[in-house]
C-alpha positions as CSV (number, residue, x, y, z in Angstrom):
1,L,-117.8,132.8,72.8
2,K,-118.2,132.3,76.5
3,P,-116.6,128.7,76.9
4,A,-113.5,130.1,74.6
5,A,-113.2,132.9,77.0
6,V,-113.0,130.6,80.0
7,F,-110.8,128.3,77.9
8,L,-108.3,131.0,77.6
9,L,-108.6,132.3,81.1
10,A,-107.7,128.9,82.6
11,I,-104.5,129.0,80.5
12,V,-104.0,131.9,82.0
13,L,-104.5,131.0,85.4
14,S,-102.5,128.2,85.1
15,A,-99.6,130.6,84.2
16,L,-99.8,131.3,88.5
17,F,-97.5,128.0,89.0
18,A,-95.9,128.0,85.7
19,A,-92.0,126.8,85.9
20,H,-91.6,127.3,82.1
21,L,-93.8,130.4,81.2
22,K,-92.6,130.3,77.6
23,E,-94.4,126.9,77.1
24,T,-97.8,128.5,78.6
25,V,-97.3,131.6,76.5
26,Y,-97.0,129.4,73.4
27,F,-100.0,127.1,74.2
28,F,-102.3,130.5,74.5
29,L,-101.2,132.0,71.7
30,L,-101.6,128.7,69.6
31,N,-105.0,128.5,71.0
32,A,-105.8,132.0,70.8
33,V,-104.8,131.9,67.1
34,G,-107.1,129.0,66.5
35,L,-110.0,131.0,67.9
36,A,-109.3,133.7,65.9
37,V,-109.4,132.0,62.9
38,F,-112.5,130.0,64.0
39,F,-114.6,133.6,64.4
40,S,-112.7,135.0,61.4
41,I,-113.9,132.4,58.9
42,I,-117.5,132.7,60.6
43,N,-117.5,136.6,59.6
44,L,-116.0,136.4,56.4
45,G,-118.8,134.6,54.6
46,L,-117.0,131.5,53.4
47,S,-120.2,129.4,54.3
48,G,-121.1,128.7,50.7
49,T,-121.3,125.0,49.9
50,N,-119.2,125.5,46.7
51,R,-116.3,127.2,48.7
52,I,-116.3,124.3,51.6
53,V,-116.2,121.8,48.8
54,A,-113.1,123.5,47.2
55,L,-111.3,123.8,50.6
56,V,-112.0,120.0,51.4
57,K,-110.5,119.1,47.8
58,L,-107.4,121.3,49.1
59,A,-107.1,119.5,52.2
60,V,-107.3,116.3,50.5
61,V,-105.0,117.3,47.9
62,L,-102.5,118.4,50.5
63,G,-103.0,115.2,52.4
64,V,-102.1,113.2,49.3
65,F,-98.6,115.3,49.2
66,S,-98.2,114.7,52.9
67,A,-98.7,110.6,52.4
68,A,-96.1,111.1,49.2
69,T,-93.6,112.7,51.2
70,A,-93.8,110.1,53.7
71,V,-93.4,107.1,51.0
72,W,-90.4,109.0,49.5
73,Q,-89.0,109.2,53.0
74,L,-89.7,105.5,53.2
75,Y,-88.1,104.4,49.8
76,S,-85.3,107.0,49.5
77,S,-82.5,108.6,51.2
78,S,-82.9,111.8,49.0
79,F,-85.5,112.9,51.2
80,K,-82.8,113.7,53.8
81,F,-80.5,115.1,51.3
82,L,-83.4,117.7,50.1
83,Y,-85.4,118.2,53.4
84,Y,-83.2,118.2,56.1
85,P,-81.3,121.6,54.8
86,F,-84.9,123.3,55.6
87,V,-85.8,121.9,59.0
88,V,-83.6,122.6,62.4
89,E,-81.1,120.1,63.9
90,R,-83.8,119.1,66.6
91,D,-86.1,118.2,63.9
92,Q,-83.6,116.2,62.2
93,L,-82.9,114.3,65.0
94,I,-86.7,113.5,65.7
95,L,-86.9,112.0,62.0
96,E,-84.2,109.8,62.7
97,K,-85.8,108.6,66.1
98,W,-88.7,107.7,64.1
99,E,-86.8,106.1,61.3
100,E,-85.5,103.9,63.6
101,V,-88.7,102.3,64.4
102,S,-90.0,102.2,60.6
103,R,-92.3,105.2,61.1
104,V,-92.8,107.6,58.6
105,V,-93.7,111.5,59.4
106,G,-92.9,113.0,56.1
107,V,-93.0,117.1,56.7
108,W,-95.2,116.3,59.9
109,Q,-92.6,116.2,62.4
110,H,-94.7,113.4,64.3
111,P,-96.2,110.2,62.9
112,S,-99.4,110.9,64.9
113,Y,-99.6,114.3,63.6
114,L,-99.5,112.7,60.1
115,G,-101.5,110.1,61.0
116,I,-104.2,112.1,62.5
117,Y,-104.4,114.5,59.5
118,L,-104.6,111.4,57.1
119,A,-107.4,110.1,59.3
120,I,-109.2,113.5,59.1
121,L,-109.6,113.1,55.3
122,I,-111.0,109.6,55.3
123,P,-114.4,110.6,55.8
124,L,-113.7,114.1,53.6
125,S,-112.3,111.9,50.7
126,A,-115.2,109.5,51.1
127,F,-117.6,112.5,50.7
128,L,-115.8,113.7,47.5
129,I,-116.1,110.2,46.1
130,F,-119.8,110.4,46.0
131,Y,-120.6,114.2,46.0
132,G,-117.7,115.8,45.3
133,S,-117.9,115.5,41.1
134,S,-120.3,114.0,38.6
135,R,-117.4,113.0,36.3
136,L,-115.9,109.7,36.8
137,P,-112.3,110.7,36.1
138,V,-112.5,113.0,39.2
139,R,-114.2,110.4,41.3
140,I,-111.7,107.9,40.5
141,F,-108.9,110.3,41.4
142,W,-110.5,110.9,44.8
143,A,-110.9,107.1,45.2
144,G,-107.5,106.6,44.6
145,S,-106.4,109.3,47.0
146,L,-108.5,107.4,49.7
147,V,-106.7,104.3,48.8
148,F,-103.1,106.1,49.2
149,M,-103.8,107.9,52.3
150,T,-105.1,105.3,54.1
151,S,-102.2,102.7,53.5
152,V,-100.1,105.6,54.6
153,L,-101.8,106.2,57.5
154,L,-101.3,102.6,58.6
155,L,-97.4,103.4,57.9
156,T,-97.8,105.8,60.5
157,N,-98.4,103.0,62.8
158,T,-100.9,105.0,64.7
159,R,-103.6,102.9,65.6
160,S,-106.0,105.5,67.5
161,S,-105.7,107.7,64.2
162,A,-106.8,104.4,62.3
163,L,-109.4,103.4,64.4
164,A,-110.8,107.0,64.2
165,G,-110.5,107.5,60.6
166,F,-113.1,104.3,60.7
167,L,-115.2,106.1,63.3
168,G,-115.3,109.4,61.4
169,M,-116.4,107.6,58.1
170,A,-118.9,105.6,60.2
171,L,-120.5,108.6,61.7
172,M,-120.7,110.5,58.5
173,F,-123.2,107.5,57.0
174,F,-125.2,107.5,60.5
175,L,-125.6,111.2,60.9
176,A,-126.4,111.9,57.3
177,N,-129.3,109.6,57.8
178,L,-130.4,110.7,61.3
179,F,-132.9,113.5,60.4
180,P,-135.2,112.7,59.6
181,F,-134.2,108.7,60.7
182,R,-133.9,106.1,57.6
183,F,-132.8,102.4,58.7
184,S,-131.5,101.6,55.4
185,I,-128.2,100.5,54.3
186,D,-126.6,102.2,51.0
187,V,-125.5,98.9,49.5
188,K,-123.5,100.6,46.7
189,K,-121.6,103.1,48.7
190,L,-120.6,100.1,51.3
191,A,-119.5,97.9,48.4
192,V,-117.2,101.0,47.3
193,L,-115.8,101.8,50.3
194,G,-115.2,98.2,51.1
195,T,-113.3,97.7,47.7
196,L,-111.2,100.9,48.4
197,A,-110.6,99.6,51.9
198,A,-109.4,96.2,50.6
199,L,-107.2,98.0,48.2
200,S,-105.5,99.9,51.0
201,L,-104.9,97.0,52.6
202,V,-103.3,95.3,49.8
203,L,-101.2,98.2,49.0
204,Y,-99.8,98.3,52.6
205,Q,-99.4,94.7,53.0
206,F,-97.6,93.9,49.9
207,V,-95.7,96.9,48.7
208,F,-95.2,99.1,52.2
209,V,-94.5,96.4,54.4
210,S,-92.1,94.8,52.1
211,E,-89.9,97.5,51.8
212,I,-90.2,97.8,55.7
213,Y,-88.5,94.6,55.9
214,T,-85.5,95.6,53.7
215,K,-84.3,98.1,56.1
216,P,-81.2,97.5,58.7
217,Q,-83.7,98.6,61.5
218,A,-86.5,95.8,60.4
219,W,-85.5,93.7,63.3
220,R,-87.0,96.3,65.5
221,V,-90.4,95.8,64.2
222,D,-90.4,92.1,63.9
223,A,-94.0,91.4,62.8
224,S,-95.7,94.3,64.0
225,A,-95.3,95.9,60.7
226,T,-97.9,93.6,59.0
227,I,-101.4,94.3,59.0
228,W,-102.6,91.9,61.9
229,G,-99.4,93.0,63.8
230,R,-100.3,96.9,63.0
231,F,-103.7,96.1,65.6
232,L,-103.0,92.8,67.2
233,R,-99.4,93.6,68.4
234,A,-97.8,91.7,71.0
235,D,-94.2,92.3,70.8
236,S,-91.8,94.2,73.0
237,M,-92.4,97.5,71.3
238,S,-96.2,97.2,71.7
239,T,-95.6,96.2,75.4
240,E,-93.1,99.2,76.4
241,S,-95.7,101.5,74.8
242,L,-98.4,100.3,76.8
243,V,-96.1,100.3,79.9
244,Q,-95.2,104.0,79.2
245,R,-98.7,105.2,78.6
246,S,-100.2,103.8,81.8
247,K,-97.1,105.2,83.7
248,L,-97.6,108.6,82.0
249,Y,-101.3,108.4,83.1
250,E,-100.5,107.7,86.8
251,L,-97.9,110.4,87.1
252,A,-100.4,112.9,85.3
253,W,-103.4,111.9,88.0
254,Q,-100.6,112.7,90.6
255,T,-99.4,115.8,89.3
256,Y,-103.3,116.9,89.4
257,L,-103.8,115.9,92.9
258,T,-100.4,117.9,93.9
259,R,-102.2,121.0,91.9
260,P,-106.0,120.4,91.7
261,F,-107.0,124.2,91.0
262,F,-104.8,125.6,88.4
263,G,-102.1,123.0,87.5
264,V,-98.4,123.1,87.0
265,G,-98.9,125.0,83.9
266,A,-100.4,124.6,80.4
267,K,-97.7,122.4,78.4
268,N,-95.8,122.2,81.4
269,F,-96.6,118.5,81.9
270,Q,-93.6,117.3,79.6
271,Y,-91.2,118.6,82.1
272,E,-92.9,116.9,85.0
273,V,-92.2,113.8,82.9
274,E,-88.8,114.5,82.4
275,K,-88.1,115.1,86.1
276,T,-89.8,111.5,87.0
277,F,-88.5,109.4,83.4
278,G,-85.2,111.3,82.2
279,T,-87.2,112.3,79.0
280,G,-90.2,114.9,78.4
281,T,-93.3,113.5,76.3
282,D,-96.7,114.5,76.3
283,G,-99.6,112.9,78.3
284,H,-101.3,111.3,75.4
285,N,-104.5,111.9,76.8
286,L,-106.2,115.3,76.2
287,V,-108.3,115.3,79.6
288,L,-105.7,114.0,82.1
289,Q,-102.7,116.0,80.7
290,T,-105.2,119.2,81.3
291,A,-106.0,118.4,84.9
292,A,-102.0,118.0,85.3
293,E,-101.5,121.3,83.5
294,M,-104.6,123.5,84.2
295,G,-106.3,121.8,87.0
296,T,-109.9,121.5,87.7
297,V,-110.6,125.0,85.8
298,G,-109.0,123.5,82.8
299,I,-110.9,120.4,82.9
300,F,-114.3,122.4,83.2
301,S,-113.6,124.7,80.3
302,I,-112.4,121.9,77.8
303,F,-115.6,120.0,78.7
304,W,-117.8,123.2,78.3
305,L,-116.0,124.2,75.2
306,Y,-115.9,120.9,73.3
307,G,-119.1,119.9,74.4
308,A,-120.7,123.1,73.0
309,I,-119.1,122.5,69.8
310,L,-120.2,119.2,69.6
311,L,-123.6,119.9,70.5
312,A,-123.9,123.0,68.2
313,L,-122.5,121.0,65.1
314,F,-125.0,118.0,66.0
315,R,-127.8,120.6,66.2
316,S,-126.9,122.0,62.5
317,L,-127.7,118.6,61.0
318,K,-130.9,119.1,62.1
319,N,-132.1,122.0,59.5
320,I,-130.5,120.8,56.6
321,Q,-132.4,119.2,53.8
322,N,-130.2,119.1,50.7
323,P,-128.5,115.5,50.6
324,D,-125.1,117.2,49.2
325,Q,-125.2,119.6,52.1
326,K,-126.2,116.9,54.9
327,Y,-123.4,114.6,53.9
328,L,-121.0,117.4,53.9
329,L,-122.1,118.7,57.3
330,A,-121.9,115.1,58.6
331,A,-118.6,114.7,57.2
332,L,-117.1,117.6,58.4
333,F,-118.5,116.5,61.9
334,G,-117.4,113.4,61.8
335,T,-113.5,114.8,61.4
336,V,-114.2,116.9,64.5
337,F,-115.4,113.9,66.4
338,L,-112.5,111.9,65.3
339,I,-109.8,114.6,66.4
340,L,-111.4,114.7,70.0
341,F,-111.5,110.7,70.1
342,D,-107.6,110.7,69.1
343,S,-106.9,113.0,71.7
344,M,-107.8,110.0,74.4
345,F,-104.5,108.5,73.1
346,N,-102.3,111.3,71.6
347,N,-102.3,115.0,71.9
348,P,-103.2,116.2,68.3
349,L,-104.6,119.5,69.8
350,Y,-100.9,120.7,70.9
351,S,-99.8,120.6,67.3
352,L,-100.5,124.2,65.4
353,R,-101.2,122.5,62.2
354,I,-104.0,119.9,63.8
355,A,-105.1,122.8,65.6
356,A,-105.7,125.1,63.2
357,V,-107.2,122.2,61.0
358,F,-109.3,121.5,63.8
359,W,-110.8,125.2,64.2
360,I,-111.3,125.8,60.5
361,I,-113.3,122.5,60.1
362,V,-115.5,123.6,63.2
363,A,-115.7,127.2,61.6
364,L,-116.6,126.0,58.2
365,Q,-119.4,123.8,59.7
366,Y,-120.7,126.1,62.2
367,S,-120.8,129.0,59.4
368,M,-123.0,126.4,56.9
369,F,-125.7,126.1,60.2
370,L,-125.6,129.9,60.3
371,D,-126.1,130.6,56.7
372,N,-129.0,128.0,56.3
373,R,-130.7,129.4,59.5
374,F,-130.4,132.7,58.1
375,N,-132.0,131.8,54.7
376,A,-134.6,129.8,56.4
């Protein structure tokens, strides 16, 4: 509660110098709602393992739906015809912009948001494959969901999210065997996941990539749409992106030095970018953006808040003996960590939906910890 209160206080203090107060108020409400969701879940008694597994299944099903809308956007112009009437003109223009570089977004507005949501579901899907059901048809469904969502994750062209998904999966297996530590490799599970990963790459490379190159804007992506191009890019688009990121990081640091205590106002850095480069965007790095917007107070508050969360969740793994529960907790921890990892390259926690997902996952794992400690 204390680090959460200090974090909200840092947002309020940043409003002292905010040129666009409405943005700061929005950011305060976004995080206040997220924290309210966290404390509500803890106090509503949703800590039962069966309830949490049911919510995980719902999240994966929604992920499959999100991935399906992204594929629909790639293959058919009917997506615009049916979806555009329900979104504002600004969001329509955003969708058009991403289409120019063959990056799908579906109903998530930004490919990075869709990418990180699908990355979140990778370790959760892996948990469901092995522990979500004893029925083979159900396991096959979760395995197919993992293949489909992973291939669409590559389609978003969000490399940090793809790496985060892999990291979350690795953390799940490592942490599930950490207390007590067992230096053993479950060859069967790794073989299954390796096969599913290979199927994801095949689906992406030989189905989705083929469709990308039928589009009029295919020349914009060059060879970067291929599997190797997604991770070993050296084309003009990739170079331009890296240069832009470095300039954003430099501007964020200079903005912090200008107002080192309280910053220029939460969610106001985009306007500093607009003044300098003509077009506003986020800082694509949680630490640097927080430094620019909320100053030293903000930096202290996020390290305290997220550090306290990771420490509490890590400690919760020590007290779980049931293998199913331990893998579930490890999968949830992996998703929390991968969101924070992705925050070093994007701004997922500036999205209301991703922030809500983050706090729900944290609350579910923390409530499991409290429930097990109470039973003990």
